[in-house]
C-alpha positions as CSV (number, residue, x, y, z in Angstrom):
1,M,-21.4,46.5,50.3
2,N,-23.4,46.0,47.4
3,S,-27.1,45.0,47.6
4,A,-28.6,42.5,45.7
5,P,-30.8,43.9,42.4
6,L,-34.3,43.4,43.0
7,L,-36.1,40.9,41.0
8,S,-39.0,41.3,38.7
9,Q,-42.2,39.9,39.3
10,K,-42.1,37.4,37.2
11,E,-38.3,36.1,37.9
12,M,-39.3,36.1,41.7
13,I,-42.2,33.8,41.1
14,E,-39.8,31.6,39.0
15,R,-37.0,31.2,41.3
16,S,-39.5,30.9,44.2
17,L,-41.2,27.8,42.3
18,R,-37.8,26.5,41.4
19,C,-36.6,26.8,45.0
20,F,-39.6,24.7,46.1
21,V,-39.1,21.9,43.3
22,F,-35.2,21.6,44.0
23,G,-36.1,21.5,47.7
24,L,-38.4,18.6,47.1
25,L,-35.7,17.0,44.9
26,G,-33.3,17.8,47.9
27,L,-35.1,15.0,50.2
28,L,-33.7,12.6,47.8
29,P,-30.9,10.5,49.5
30,L,-27.4,11.4,48.1
31,I,-28.7,12.4,44.8
32,G,-30.7,14.9,46.4
33,I,-27.6,17.1,48.2
34,P,-26.7,19.4,45.4
35,M,-30.2,19.9,44.6
36,A,-30.5,21.0,48.1
37,L,-27.9,23.4,47.9
38,Y,-29.2,24.7,44.9
39,S,-32.8,25.4,46.4
40,R,-30.8,27.0,49.1
41,A,-28.9,29.4,46.7
42,Q,-32.3,30.0,45.1
43,Y,-34.0,31.1,48.6
44,R,-31.2,33.4,49.4
45,R,-31.3,35.1,45.8
46,V,-35.1,35.5,46.3
47,K,-35.3,36.7,49.7
48,R,-32.3,39.2,48.6
49,G,-34.0,40.0,45.6
50,Q,-37.5,40.9,47.1
51,G,-36.7,44.3,48.8
52,G,-39.4,44.2,51.1
53,R,-42.0,43.8,48.1
54,W,-44.6,41.2,48.3
55,N,-44.0,37.9,46.5
56,P,-47.0,36.1,45.8
57,A,-45.1,32.8,45.7
58,H,-43.7,33.3,49.4
59,R,-45.4,29.7,50.4
60,Y,-43.3,28.0,47.7
61,V,-40.1,29.8,48.8
62,F,-40.6,29.1,52.4
63,W,-41.4,25.5,51.9
64,G,-38.5,24.9,49.3
65,G,-36.1,26.3,52.1
66,V,-37.5,24.0,54.6
67,C,-37.3,20.7,52.3
68,A,-33.5,21.9,51.4
69,R,-32.4,22.6,54.9
70,M,-34.1,19.0,56.1
71,G,-32.5,17.3,53.1
72,L,-29.2,18.6,54.3
73,A,-29.5,17.7,57.8
74,L,-30.7,14.5,56.9
75,F,-27.8,13.7,54.6
76,L,-24.6,15.6,55.9
77,V,-25.1,16.5,59.2
78,I,-26.8,13.2,61.0
79,P,-24.6,10.9,59.3
80,A,-21.6,12.8,60.6
81,V,-23.0,12.8,64.1
82,V,-23.6,9.2,64.0
83,F,-20.4,8.1,62.9
84,F,-18.8,10.9,65.5
85,I,-20.6,9.0,68.0
86,A,-19.8,5.6,66.7
87,V,-16.2,6.3,67.1
88,I,-16.2,7.6,70.3
89,W,-18.3,4.9,71.7
90,Y,-15.8,2.4,70.0
91,H,-12.9,4.0,71.6
92,L,-14.7,3.5,75.3
């Protein structure tokens, strides 16, 4: 299996900041879903390309990933669960 190539320090910082910004935008209802997905992709890319090196923008990657996961959970998972519960409740 090929490992991801290591990112330069500059690229790692830029992608970290991009992950954070798109993670915050991922918290917006409906229009934030693609932004949260993009943030998750940036998160994975930075984590794989880091290669055990220190990332000066590691807080941005962390919080960008957290916001992206929260955005996806709020606007994809929770409505699906509510819909499923409503369907079950209706059939009782």
